[in-house]
All heavy atoms as a GROMACS GRO file, in nm:
protein
  542
    1MET      N    1   0.083  -0.118   0.000
    1MET     CA    2   0.000   0.000   0.000
    1MET      C    3   0.088   0.124   0.000
    1MET      O    4   0.195   0.125   0.055
    1MET     CB    5  -0.091   0.004   0.121
    1MET     CG    6  -0.203  -0.094   0.118
    1MET     SD    7  -0.322  -0.048   0.244
    1MET     CE    8  -0.464  -0.118   0.170
    2SER      N    9   0.037   0.226  -0.062
    2SER     CA   10   0.111   0.350  -0.067
    2SER      C   11   0.093   0.428   0.063
    2SER      O   12   0.020   0.388   0.152
    2SER     CB   13   0.066   0.434  -0.186
    2SER     OG   14  -0.069   0.468  -0.170
    3ARG      N   15   0.158   0.542   0.069
    3ARG     CA   16   0.156   0.621   0.190
    3ARG      C   17   0.015   0.667   0.230
    3ARG      O   18  -0.017   0.674   0.346
    3ARG     CB   19   0.241   0.746   0.168
    3ARG     CG   20   0.339   0.769   0.278
    3ARG     CD   21   0.418   0.893   0.256
    3ARG     NE   22   0.505   0.875   0.142
    3ARG     CZ   23   0.563   0.971   0.075
    3ARG    NH1   24   0.540   1.096   0.108
    3ARG    NH2   25   0.641   0.946  -0.026
    4ASP      N   26  -0.069   0.695   0.130
    4ASP     CA   27  -0.203   0.744   0.161
    4ASP      C   28  -0.304   0.632   0.181
    4ASP      O   29  -0.423   0.656   0.190
    4ASP     CB   30  -0.252   0.840   0.053
    4ASP     CG   31  -0.253   0.778  -0.085
    4ASP    OD1   32  -0.218   0.660  -0.098
    4ASP    OD2   33  -0.291   0.849  -0.180
    5GLY      N   34  -0.259   0.506   0.186
    5GLY     CA   35  -0.347   0.396   0.219
    5GLY      C   36  -0.422   0.337   0.102
    5GLY      O   37  -0.511   0.256   0.121
    6GLN      N   38  -0.387   0.376  -0.019
    6GLN     CA   39  -0.455   0.323  -0.136
    6GLN      C   40  -0.371   0.215  -0.201
    6GLN      O   41  -0.249   0.218  -0.195
    6GLN     CB   42  -0.481   0.432  -0.239
    6GLN     CG   43  -0.580   0.536  -0.191
    6GLN     CD   44  -0.603   0.640  -0.297
    6GLN    OE1   45  -0.530   0.647  -0.393
    6GLN    NE2   46  -0.704   0.720  -0.278
    7ARG      N   47  -0.441   0.119  -0.264
    7ARG     CA   48  -0.370   0.014  -0.336
    7ARG      C   49  -0.313   0.069  -0.466
    7ARG      O   50  -0.363   0.165  -0.520
    7ARG     CB   51  -0.465  -0.101  -0.367
    7ARG     CG   52  -0.500  -0.181  -0.245
    7ARG     CD   53  -0.586  -0.295  -0.283
    7ARG     NE   54  -0.724  -0.244  -0.284
    7ARG     CZ   55  -0.825  -0.306  -0.338
    7ARG    NH1   56  -0.809  -0.420  -0.397
    7ARG    NH2   57  -0.945  -0.254  -0.333
    8ARG      N   58  -0.208   0.003  -0.514
    8ARG     CA   59  -0.147   0.044  -0.639
    8ARG      C   60  -0.249   0.030  -0.752
    8ARG      O   61  -0.319  -0.069  -0.762
    8ARG     CB   62  -0.026  -0.044  -0.669
    8ARG     CG   63   0.043  -0.007  -0.796
    8ARG     CD   64   0.156  -0.100  -0.824
    8ARG     NE   65   0.211  -0.065  -0.953
    8ARG     CZ   66   0.337  -0.066  -0.981
    8ARG    NH1   67   0.424  -0.103  -0.890
    8ARG    NH2   68   0.380  -0.032  -1.099
    9GLY      N   69  -0.259   0.132  -0.837
    9GLY     CA   70  -0.352   0.129  -0.948
    9GLY      C   71  -0.488   0.185  -0.915
    9GLY      O   72  -0.570   0.202  -1.003
   10GLN      N   73  -0.513   0.218  -0.791
   10GLN     CA   74  -0.643   0.273  -0.754
   10GLN      C   75  -0.628   0.424  -0.739
   10GLN      O   76  -0.531   0.472  -0.686
   10GLN     CB   77  -0.692   0.214  -0.623
   10GLN     CG   78  -0.830   0.258  -0.584
   10GLN     CD   79  -0.878   0.192  -0.456
   10GLN    OE1   80  -0.803   0.118  -0.395
   10GLN    NE2   81  -0.998   0.222  -0.417
   11GLU      N   82  -0.726   0.498  -0.789
   11GLU     CA   83  -0.722   0.643  -0.781
   11GLU      C   84  -0.832   0.694  -0.691
   11GLU      O   85  -0.934   0.630  -0.675
   11GLU     CB   86  -0.739   0.706  -0.920
   11GLU     CG   87  -0.623   0.682  -1.012
   11GLU     CD   88  -0.640   0.761  -1.139
   11GLU    OE1   89  -0.747   0.819  -1.162
   11GLU    OE2   90  -0.545   0.765  -1.215
   12GLN      N   91  -0.808   0.813  -0.635
   12GLN     CA   92  -0.911   0.881  -0.556
   12GLN      C   93  -1.019   0.929  -0.652
   12GLN      O   94  -0.988   0.983  -0.758
   12GLN     CB   95  -0.849   1.001  -0.485
   12GLN     CG   96  -0.935   1.058  -0.377
   12GLN     CD   97  -0.914   0.988  -0.246
   12GLN    OE1   98  -0.813   0.924  -0.229
   12GLN    NE2   99  -1.005   1.001  -0.155
   13ILE      N  100  -1.147   0.911  -0.618
   13ILE     CA  101  -1.255   0.957  -0.703
   13ILE      C  102  -1.343   1.053  -0.626
   13ILE      O  103  -1.354   1.046  -0.504
   13ILE     CB  104  -1.339   0.841  -0.759
   13ILE    CG1  105  -1.397   0.757  -0.646
   13ILE    CG2  106  -1.261   0.757  -0.855
   13ILE    CD1  107  -1.495   0.655  -0.690
   14ASN      N  108  -1.403   1.144  -0.699
   14ASN     CA  109  -1.495   1.240  -0.642
   14ASN      C  110  -1.635   1.201  -0.686
   14ASN      O  111  -1.670   1.215  -0.802
   14ASN     CB  112  -1.459   1.381  -0.688
   14ASN     CG  113  -1.544   1.487  -0.622
   14ASN    OD1  114  -1.634   1.456  -0.545
   14ASN    ND2  115  -1.515   1.612  -0.652
   15SER      N  116  -1.717   1.151  -0.596
   15SER     CA  117  -1.850   1.100  -0.630
   15SER      C  118  -1.948   1.210  -0.667
   15SER      O  119  -2.055   1.181  -0.717
   15SER     CB  120  -1.907   1.019  -0.514
   15SER     OG  121  -1.830   0.904  -0.495
   16SER      N  122  -1.913   1.335  -0.644
   16SER     CA  123  -2.005   1.444  -0.676
   16SER      C  124  -1.998   1.483  -0.823
   16SER      O  125  -2.084   1.555  -0.872
   16SER     CB  126  -1.976   1.565  -0.588
   16SER     OG  127  -1.847   1.615  -0.615
   17GLU      N  128  -1.896   1.439  -0.895
   17GLU     CA  129  -1.886   1.469  -1.038
   17GLU      C  130  -1.990   1.388  -1.114
   17GLU      O  131  -2.032   1.282  -1.072
   17GLU     CB  132  -1.747   1.434  -1.089
   17GLU     CG  133  -1.637   1.518  -1.030
   17GLU     CD  134  -1.501   1.480  -1.083
   17GLU    OE1  135  -1.494   1.416  -1.189
   17GLU    OE2  136  -1.403   1.513  -1.018
   18SER      N  137  -2.029   1.438  -1.232
   18SER     CA  138  -2.127   1.368  -1.313
   18SER      C  139  -2.067   1.308  -1.439
   18SER      O  140  -2.120   1.213  -1.493
   18SER     CB  141  -2.239   1.464  -1.354
   18SER     OG  142  -2.311   1.503  -1.240
   19ILE      N  143  -1.957   1.365  -1.487
   19ILE     CA  144  -1.894   1.317  -1.610
   19ILE      C  145  -1.755   1.264  -1.576
   19ILE      O  146  -1.676   1.333  -1.512
   19ILE     CB  147  -1.884   1.428  -1.714
   19ILE    CG1  148  -2.024   1.477  -1.751
   19ILE    CG2  149  -1.809   1.380  -1.838
   19ILE    CD1  150  -2.025   1.594  -1.846
   20TYR      N  151  -1.730   1.140  -1.618
   20TYR     CA  152  -1.600   1.076  -1.593
   20TYR      C  153  -1.541   1.033  -1.725
   20TYR      O  154  -1.606   0.965  -1.804
   20TYR     CB  155  -1.618   0.953  -1.503
   20TYR     CG  156  -1.672   0.986  -1.368
   20TYR    CD1  157  -1.810   0.988  -1.346
   20TYR    CD2  158  -1.588   1.016  -1.263
   20TYR    CE1  159  -1.860   1.020  -1.221
   20TYR    CE2  160  -1.638   1.048  -1.139
   20TYR     CZ  161  -1.774   1.049  -1.118
   20TYR     OH  162  -1.824   1.081  -0.996
   21ARG      N  163  -1.418   1.071  -1.750
   21ARG     CA  164  -1.346   1.025  -1.867
   21ARG      C  165  -1.260   0.907  -1.824
   21ARG      O  166  -1.166   0.923  -1.747
   21ARG     CB  167  -1.263   1.137  -1.926
   21ARG     CG  168  -1.350   1.242  -1.989
   21ARG     CD  169  -1.272   1.348  -2.062
   21ARG     NE  170  -1.362   1.436  -2.132
   21ARG     CZ  171  -1.426   1.538  -2.076
   21ARG    NH1  172  -1.409   1.563  -1.949
   21ARG    NH2  173  -1.507   1.613  -2.147
   22ILE      N  174  -1.295   0.790  -1.872
   22ILE     CA  175  -1.224   0.668  -1.835
   22ILE      C  176  -1.117   0.643  -1.940
   22ILE      O  177  -1.150   0.616  -2.056
   22ILE     CB  178  -1.319   0.548  -1.826
   22ILE    CG1  179  -1.439   0.580  -1.737
   22ILE    CG2  180  -1.245   0.426  -1.773
   22ILE    CD1  181  -1.549   0.477  -1.743
   23PRO      N  182  -0.990   0.654  -1.904
   23PRO     CA  183  -0.884   0.632  -2.002
   23PRO      C  184  -0.868   0.484  -2.037
   23PRO      O  185  -0.924   0.397  -1.970
   23PRO     CB  186  -0.758   0.684  -1.932
   23PRO     CG  187  -0.794   0.707  -1.791
   23PRO     CD  188  -0.941   0.696  -1.775
   24PRO      N  189  -0.792   0.455  -2.143
   24PRO     CA  190  -0.765   0.315  -2.176
   24PRO      C  191  -0.698   0.243  -2.060
   24PRO      O  192  -0.622   0.304  -1.986
   24PRO     CB  193  -0.670   0.324  -2.296
   24PRO     CG  194  -0.690   0.459  -2.352
   24PRO     CD  195  -0.731   0.547  -2.237
   25TYR      N  196  -0.730   0.116  -2.045
   25TYR     CA  197  -0.675   0.029  -1.940
   25TYR      C  198  -0.726   0.062  -1.800
   25TYR      O  199  -0.670   0.018  -1.702
   25TYR     CB  200  -0.522   0.028  -1.942
   25TYR     CG  201  -0.464  -0.004  -2.075
   25TYR    CD1  202  -0.402   0.094  -2.152
   25TYR    CD2  203  -0.475  -0.132  -2.129
   25TYR    CE1  204  -0.352   0.065  -2.277
   25TYR    CE2  205  -0.425  -0.162  -2.252
   25TYR     CZ  206  -0.364  -0.063  -2.326
   25TYR     OH  207  -0.315  -0.093  -2.450
   26PHE      N  208  -0.831   0.145  -1.790
   26PHE     CA  209  -0.895   0.173  -1.662
   26PHE      C  210  -1.035   0.117  -1.662
   26PHE      O  211  -1.095   0.097  -1.766
   26PHE     CB  212  -0.904   0.324  -1.637
   26PHE     CG  213  -0.780   0.385  -1.581
   26PHE    CD1  214  -0.670   0.410  -1.662
   26PHE    CD2  215  -0.772   0.420  -1.448
   26PHE    CE1  216  -0.556   0.467  -1.610
   26PHE    CE2  217  -0.657   0.477  -1.396
   26PHE     CZ  218  -0.550   0.501  -1.477
   27TYR      N  219  -1.086   0.092  -1.543
   27TYR     CA  220  -1.227   0.054  -1.530
   27TYR      C  221  -1.281   0.112  -1.400
   27TYR      O  222  -1.205   0.146  -1.309
   27TYR     CB  223  -1.247  -0.098  -1.535
   27TYR     CG  224  -1.182  -0.176  -1.424
   27TYR    CD1  225  -1.254  -0.209  -1.310
   27TYR    CD2  226  -1.050  -0.217  -1.432
   27TYR    CE1  227  -1.197  -0.283  -1.208
   27TYR    CE2  228  -0.991  -0.291  -1.331
   27TYR     CZ  229  -1.066  -0.322  -1.220
   27TYR     OH  230  -1.009  -0.395  -1.120
   28ILE      N  231  -1.414   0.128  -1.393
   28ILE     CA  232  -1.477   0.181  -1.274
   28ILE      C  233  -1.591   0.090  -1.233
   28ILE      O  234  -1.649   0.019  -1.316
   28ILE     CB  235  -1.529   0.325  -1.294
   28ILE    CG1  236  -1.633   0.330  -1.406
   28ILE    CG2  237  -1.416   0.422  -1.318
   28ILE    CD1  238  -1.699   0.465  -1.422
   29HIS      N  239  -1.622   0.090  -1.104
   29HIS     CA  240  -1.740   0.020  -1.053
   29HIS      C  241  -1.847   0.125  -1.027
   29HIS      O  242  -1.822   0.224  -0.959
   29HIS     CB  243  -1.708  -0.054  -0.922
   29HIS     CG  244  -1.619  -0.170  -0.940
   29HIS    ND1  245  -1.494  -0.178  -0.884
   29HIS    CD2  246  -1.637  -0.285  -1.008
   29HIS    CE1  247  -1.439  -0.294  -0.916
   29HIS    NE2  248  -1.524  -0.360  -0.992
   30VAL      N  249  -1.967   0.099  -1.078
   30VAL     CA  250  -2.079   0.192  -1.063
   30VAL      C  251  -2.191   0.121  -0.988
   30VAL      O  252  -2.238   0.016  -1.031
   30VAL     CB  253  -2.130   0.240  -1.201
   30VAL    CG1  254  -2.245   0.337  -1.183
   30VAL    CG2  255  -2.018   0.303  -1.281
   31LEU      N  256  -2.234   0.178  -0.876
   31LEU     CA  257  -2.343   0.121  -0.796
   31LEU      C  258  -2.473   0.192  -0.832
   31LEU      O  259  -2.483   0.314  -0.824
   31LEU     CB  260  -2.315   0.139  -0.647
   31LEU     CG  261  -2.427   0.098  -0.552
   31LEU    CD1  262  -2.456  -0.052  -0.565
   31LEU    CD2  263  -2.391   0.134  -0.410
   32ASN      N  264  -2.573   0.115  -0.873
   32ASN     CA  265  -2.706   0.165  -0.903
   32ASN      C  266  -2.790   0.151  -0.776
   32ASN      O  267  -2.814   0.040  -0.729
   32ASN     CB  268  -2.767   0.085  -1.018
   32ASN     CG  269  -2.901   0.137  -1.060
   32ASN    OD1  270  -2.980   0.186  -0.980
   32ASN    ND2  271  -2.928   0.126  -1.189
   33HIS      N  272  -2.835   0.264  -0.720
   33HIS     CA  273  -2.911   0.261  -0.594
   33HIS      C  274  -3.054   0.213  -0.614
   33HIS      O  275  -3.118   0.169  -0.518
   33HIS     CB  276  -2.912   0.398  -0.529
   33HIS     CG  277  -2.782   0.433  -0.465
   33HIS    ND1  278  -2.739   0.378  -0.347
   33HIS    CD2  279  -2.683   0.516  -0.504
   33HIS    CE1  280  -2.622   0.425  -0.316
   33HIS    NE2  281  -2.584   0.509  -0.410
   34ASN      N  282  -3.107   0.218  -0.736
   34ASN     CA  283  -3.243   0.169  -0.761
   34ASN      C  284  -3.248   0.017  -0.758
   34ASN      O  285  -3.343  -0.042  -0.707
   34ASN     CB  286  -3.295   0.219  -0.896
   34ASN     CG  287  -3.323   0.368  -0.894
   34ASN    OD1  288  -3.333   0.429  -0.788
   34ASN    ND2  289  -3.335   0.426  -1.011
   35THR      N  290  -3.148  -0.048  -0.816
   35THR     CA  291  -3.147  -0.194  -0.825
   35THR      C  292  -3.048  -0.259  -0.729
   35THR      O  293  -3.048  -0.381  -0.717
   35THR     CB  294  -3.112  -0.238  -0.969
   35THR    OG1  295  -2.981  -0.189  -1.001
   35THR    CG2  296  -3.213  -0.187  -1.069
   36ASN      N  297  -2.963  -0.179  -0.665
   36ASN     CA  298  -2.859  -0.227  -0.576
   36ASN      C  299  -2.764  -0.325  -0.647
   36ASN      O  300  -2.721  -0.424  -0.590
   36ASN     CB  301  -2.919  -0.291  -0.450
   36ASN     CG  302  -2.821  -0.293  -0.336
   36ASN    OD1  303  -2.733  -0.208  -0.328
   36ASN    ND2  304  -2.834  -0.390  -0.248
   37VAL      N  305  -2.733  -0.294  -0.772
   37VAL     CA  306  -2.644  -0.375  -0.854
   37VAL      C  307  -2.523  -0.290  -0.890
   37VAL      O  308  -2.537  -0.174  -0.929
   37VAL     CB  309  -2.715  -0.425  -0.981
   37VAL    CG1  310  -2.618  -0.494  -1.075
   37VAL    CG2  311  -2.830  -0.517  -0.945
   38THR      N  312  -2.404  -0.348  -0.878
   38THR     CA  313  -2.281  -0.282  -0.918
   38THR      C  314  -2.236  -0.337  -1.052
   38THR      O  315  -2.232  -0.458  -1.071
   38THR     CB  316  -2.169  -0.305  -0.813
   38THR    OG1  317  -2.215  -0.256  -0.687
   38THR    CG2  318  -2.042  -0.232  -0.852
   39ARG      N  319  -2.202  -0.248  -1.143
   39ARG     CA  320  -2.156  -0.291  -1.275
   39ARG      C  321  -2.020  -0.230  -1.304
   39ARG      O  322  -1.977  -0.136  -1.238
   39ARG     CB  323  -2.256  -0.256  -1.384
   39ARG     CG  324  -2.268  -0.110  -1.413
   39ARG     CD  325  -2.364  -0.086  -1.530
   39ARG     NE  326  -2.361   0.051  -1.572
   39ARG     CZ  327  -2.428   0.150  -1.515
   39ARG    NH1  328  -2.505   0.124  -1.410
   39ARG    NH2  329  -2.419   0.272  -1.558
   40VAL      N  330  -1.953  -0.285  -1.405
   40VAL     CA  331  -1.820  -0.240  -1.444
   40VAL      C  332  -1.830  -0.167  -1.577
   40VAL      O  333  -1.891  -0.216  -1.671
   40VAL     CB  334  -1.723  -0.360  -1.456
   40VAL    CG1  335  -1.588  -0.314  -1.509
   40VAL    CG2  336  -1.709  -0.429  -1.323
   41GLU      N  337  -1.771  -0.048  -1.582
   41GLU     CA  338  -1.759   0.028  -1.707
   41GLU      C  339  -1.610   0.032  -1.741
   41GLU      O  340  -1.528   0.068  -1.658
   41GLU     CB  341  -1.813   0.170  -1.690
   41GLU     CG  342  -1.961   0.178  -1.661
   41GLU     CD  343  -2.046   0.148  -1.783
   41GLU    OE1  344  -1.997   0.162  -1.897
   41GLU    OE2  345  -2.163   0.112  -1.764
   42VAL      N  346  -1.577  -0.006  -1.864
   42VAL     CA  347  -1.438  -0.017  -1.906
   42VAL      C  348  -1.406   0.092  -2.007
   42VAL      O  349  -1.486   0.121  -2.096
   42VAL     CB  350  -1.411  -0.156  -1.967
   42VAL    CG1  351  -1.267  -0.170  -2.012
   42VAL    CG2  352  -1.446  -0.264  -1.867
   43GLY      N  353  -1.287   0.155  -1.991
   43GLY     CA  354  -1.243   0.260  -2.081
   43GLY      C  355  -1.176   0.205  -2.205
   43GLY      O  356  -1.149   0.086  -2.212
   44PRO      N  357  -1.154   0.284  -2.303
   44PRO     CA  358  -1.175   0.429  -2.303
   44PRO      C  359  -1.320   0.465  -2.336
   44PRO      O  360  -1.379   0.414  -2.429
   44PRO     CB  361  -1.082   0.479  -2.413
   44PRO     CG  362  -1.071   0.364  -2.508
   44PRO     CD  363  -1.084   0.239  -2.424
   45GLN      N  364  -1.374   0.554  -2.257
   45GLN     CA  365  -1.507   0.608  -2.282
   45GLN      C  366  -1.531   0.726  -2.189
   45GLN      O  367  -1.460   0.746  -2.092
   45GLN     CB  368  -1.616   0.502  -2.261
   45GLN     CG  369  -1.638   0.462  -2.117
   45GLN     CD  370  -1.762   0.378  -2.098
   45GLN    OE1  371  -1.871   0.418  -2.140
   45GLN    NE2  372  -1.746   0.261  -2.037
   46THR      N  373  -1.634   0.805  -2.223
   46THR     CA  374  -1.681   0.910  -2.134
   46THR      C  375  -1.809   0.859  -2.072
   46THR      O  376  -1.905   0.828  -2.142
   46THR     CB  377  -1.707   1.040  -2.212
   46THR    OG1  378  -1.584   1.082  -2.272
   46THR    CG2  379  -1.757   1.149  -2.119
   47TYR      N  380  -1.810   0.849  -1.940
   47TYR     CA  381  -1.924   0.794  -1.867
   47TYR      C  382  -1.996   0.909  -1.797
   47TYR      O  383  -1.934   0.989  -1.727
   47TYR     CB  384  -1.878   0.690  -1.764
   47TYR     CG  385  -1.990   0.642  -1.677
   47TYR    CD1  386  -2.087   0.557  -1.727
   47TYR    CD2  387  -2.001   0.687  -1.546
   47TYR    CE1  388  -2.192   0.516  -1.647
   47TYR    CE2  389  -2.106   0.646  -1.466
   47TYR     CZ  390  -2.201   0.560  -1.517
   47TYR     OH  391  -2.305   0.521  -1.440
   48ILE      N  392  -2.127   0.916  -1.815
   48ILE     CA  393  -2.210   1.018  -1.750
   48ILE      C  394  -2.291   0.949  -1.641
   48ILE      O  395  -2.374   0.863  -1.669
   48ILE     CB  396  -2.301   1.088  -1.851
   48ILE    CG1  397  -2.216   1.155  -1.959
   48ILE    CG2  398  -2.389   1.191  -1.779
   48ILE    CD1  399  -2.295   1.212  -2.072
   49ARG      N  400  -2.265   0.989  -1.517
   49ARG     CA  401  -2.330   0.927  -1.402
   49ARG      C  402  -2.472   0.980  -1.387
   49ARG      O  403  -2.498   1.100  -1.396
   49ARG     CB  404  -2.250   0.959  -1.274
   49ARG     CG  405  -2.304   0.893  -1.150
   49ARG     CD  406  -2.227   0.934  -1.026
   49ARG     NE  407  -2.228   1.078  -1.005
   49ARG     CZ  408  -2.328   1.144  -0.946
   49ARG    NH1  409  -2.433   1.080  -0.903
   49ARG    NH2  410  -2.321   1.275  -0.931
   50GLN      N  411  -2.567   0.890  -1.364
   50GLN     CA  412  -2.706   0.926  -1.339
   50GLN      C  413  -2.723   0.962  -1.191
   50GLN      O  414  -2.638   0.930  -1.108
   50GLN     CB  415  -2.798   0.809  -1.375
   50GLN     CG  416  -2.784   0.761  -1.518
   50GLN     CD  417  -2.826   0.867  -1.618
   50GLN    OE1  418  -2.929   0.930  -1.602
   50GLN    NE2  419  -2.745   0.885  -1.721
   51ASP      N  420  -2.834   1.027  -1.157
   51ASP     CA  421  -2.857   1.071  -1.019
   51ASP      C  422  -2.867   0.954  -0.921
   51ASP      O  423  -2.832   0.968  -0.804
   51ASP     CB  424  -2.984   1.154  -1.010
   51ASP     CG  425  -2.966   1.291  -1.072
   51ASP    OD1  426  -2.851   1.338  -1.082
   51ASP    OD2  427  -3.069   1.351  -1.110
   52HIS      N  428  -2.915   0.840  -0.967
   52HIS     CA  429  -2.932   0.725  -0.878
   52HIS      C  430  -2.810   0.632  -0.878
   52HIS      O  431  -2.818   0.522  -0.826
   52HIS     CB  432  -3.057   0.646  -0.919
   52HIS     CG  433  -3.050   0.592  -1.058
   52HIS    ND1  434  -3.086   0.667  -1.168
   52HIS    CD2  435  -3.009   0.474  -1.105
   52HIS    CE1  436  -3.068   0.594  -1.277
   52HIS    NE2  437  -3.020   0.477  -1.242
   53GLU      N  438  -2.698   0.678  -0.932
   53GLU     CA  439  -2.576   0.596  -0.936
   53GLU      C  440  -2.466   0.663  -0.856
   53GLU      O  441  -2.466   0.783  -0.835
   53GLU     CB  442  -2.530   0.578  -1.081
   53GLU     CG  443  -2.627   0.501  -1.165
   53GLU     CD  444  -2.586   0.494  -1.310
   53GLU    OE1  445  -2.515   0.584  -1.357
   53GLU    OE2  446  -2.626   0.397  -1.376
   54ARG      N  447  -2.370   0.579  -0.816
   54ARG     CA  448  -2.253   0.629  -0.741
   54ARG      C  449  -2.132   0.549  -0.785
   54ARG      O  450  -2.139   0.427  -0.802
   54ARG     CB  451  -2.276   0.610  -0.590
   54ARG     CG  452  -2.161   0.660  -0.505
   54ARG     CD  453  -2.194   0.650  -0.358
   54ARG     NE  454  -2.198   0.513  -0.311
   54ARG     CZ  455  -2.092   0.449  -0.261
   54ARG    NH1  456  -1.977   0.508  -0.252
   54ARG    NH2  457  -2.105   0.325  -0.220
   55LEU      N  458  -2.019   0.617  -0.804
   55LEU     CA  459  -1.895   0.548  -0.835
   55LEU      C  460  -1.838   0.489  -0.707
   55LEU      O  461  -1.828   0.557  -0.605
   55LEU     CB  462  -1.795   0.642  -0.898
   55LEU     CG  463  -1.786   0.632  -1.049
   55LEU    CD1  464  -1.914   0.676  -1.113
   55LEU    CD2  465  -1.668   0.704  -1.100
   56VAL      N  466  -1.801   0.361  -0.713
   56VAL     CA  467  -1.749   0.293  -0.596
   56VAL      C  468  -1.597   0.295  -0.598
   56VAL      O  469  -1.533   0.336  -0.502
   56VAL     CB  470  -1.802   0.148  -0.589
   56VAL    CG1  471  -1.750   0.079  -0.466
   56VAL    CG2  472  -1.953   0.148  -0.591
   57ASN      N  473  -1.536   0.251  -0.707
   57ASN     CA  474  -1.391   0.246  -0.720
   57ASN      C  475  -1.349   0.273  -0.863
   57ASN      O  476  -1.426   0.253  -0.956
   57ASN     CB  477  -1.336   0.107  -0.682
   57ASN     CG  478  -1.337   0.085  -0.533
   57ASN    OD1  479  -1.306   0.175  -0.457
   57ASN    ND2  480  -1.373  -0.034  -0.493
   58ARG      N  481  -1.224   0.311  -0.878
   58ARG     CA  482  -1.163   0.329  -1.010
   58ARG      C  483  -1.026   0.261  -1.005
   58ARG      O  484  -0.946   0.291  -0.916
   58ARG     CB  485  -1.147   0.477  -1.042
   58ARG     CG  486  -1.086   0.504  -1.176
   58ARG     CD  487  -1.084   0.652  -1.203
   58ARG     NE  488  -1.034   0.675  -1.336
   58ARG     CZ  489  -1.043   0.788  -1.398
   58ARG    NH1  490  -1.103   0.890  -1.341
   58ARG    NH2  491  -0.994   0.804  -1.518
   59TYR      N  492  -1.001   0.174  -1.100
   59TYR     CA  493  -0.877   0.096  -1.100
   59TYR      C  494  -0.807   0.105  -1.234
   59TYR      O  495  -0.869   0.126  -1.337
   59TYR     CB  496  -0.905  -0.053  -1.072
   59TYR     CG  497  -0.952  -0.080  -0.934
   59TYR    CD1  498  -1.087  -0.101  -0.908
   59TYR    CD2  499  -0.862  -0.083  -0.828
   59TYR    CE1  500  -1.130  -0.127  -0.780
   59TYR    CE2  501  -0.906  -0.110  -0.700
   59TYR     CZ  502  -1.040  -0.131  -0.677
   59TYR     OH  503  -1.084  -0.156  -0.551
   60TYR      N  504  -0.678   0.082  -1.230
   60TYR     CA  505  -0.595   0.073  -1.348
   60TYR      C  506  -0.572  -0.074  -1.379
   60TYR      O  507  -0.537  -0.151  -1.290
   60TYR     CB  508  -0.461   0.142  -1.324
   60TYR     CG  509  -0.364   0.133  -1.438
   60TYR    CD1  510  -0.386   0.203  -1.555
   60TYR    CD2  511  -0.250   0.054  -1.429
   60TYR    CE1  512  -0.296   0.194  -1.660
   60TYR    CE2  513  -0.162   0.046  -1.532
   60TYR     CZ  514  -0.184   0.116  -1.649
   60TYR     OH  515  -0.097   0.109  -1.752
   61ILE      N  516  -0.597  -0.113  -1.503
   61ILE     CA  517  -0.574  -0.251  -1.544
   61ILE      C  518  -0.427  -0.264  -1.584
   61ILE      O  519  -0.383  -0.200  -1.680
   61ILE     CB  520  -0.665  -0.290  -1.662
   61ILE    CG1  521  -0.811  -0.275  -1.623
   61ILE    CG2  522  -0.635  -0.431  -1.708
   61ILE    CD1  523  -0.907  -0.294  -1.737
   62LEU      N  524  -0.354  -0.346  -1.512
   62LEU     CA  525  -0.213  -0.366  -1.545
   62LEU      C  526  -0.202  -0.457  -1.665
   62LEU      O  527  -0.268  -0.558  -1.675
   62LEU     CB  528  -0.140  -0.426  -1.424
   62LEU     CG  529  -0.141  -0.341  -1.299
   62LEU    CD1  530  -0.076  -0.415  -1.184
   62LEU    CD2  531  -0.070  -0.210  -1.323
   63ARG      N  532  -0.114  -0.420  -1.758
   63ARG     CA  533  -0.095  -0.503  -1.878
   63ARG      C  534   0.008  -0.607  -1.855
   63ARG      O  535   0.095  -0.603  -1.780
   63ARG     CB  536  -0.051  -0.417  -1.995
   63ARG     CG  537  -0.160  -0.322  -2.038
   63ARG     CD  538  -0.126  -0.260  -2.168
   63ARG     NE  539  -0.037  -0.148  -2.145
   63ARG     CZ  540   0.018  -0.077  -2.241
   63ARG    NH1  541  -0.006  -0.107  -2.365
   63ARG    NH2  542   0.093   0.024  -2.217
   0.00000   0.00000   0.00000
């Protein structure tokens, strides 16, 4: 673990943002509060978060 307590490849995320640009080799976990289901969105893409969703984690996929 790094000095700030995060695992390698994991980034700090701000859940209040609505637009996320997911770079290549990254993925995010999105929790849907209506269905209580977490799904994975894989980059590269621009992801627009809905009001009933929350980002849980953002990771870097090691090649």
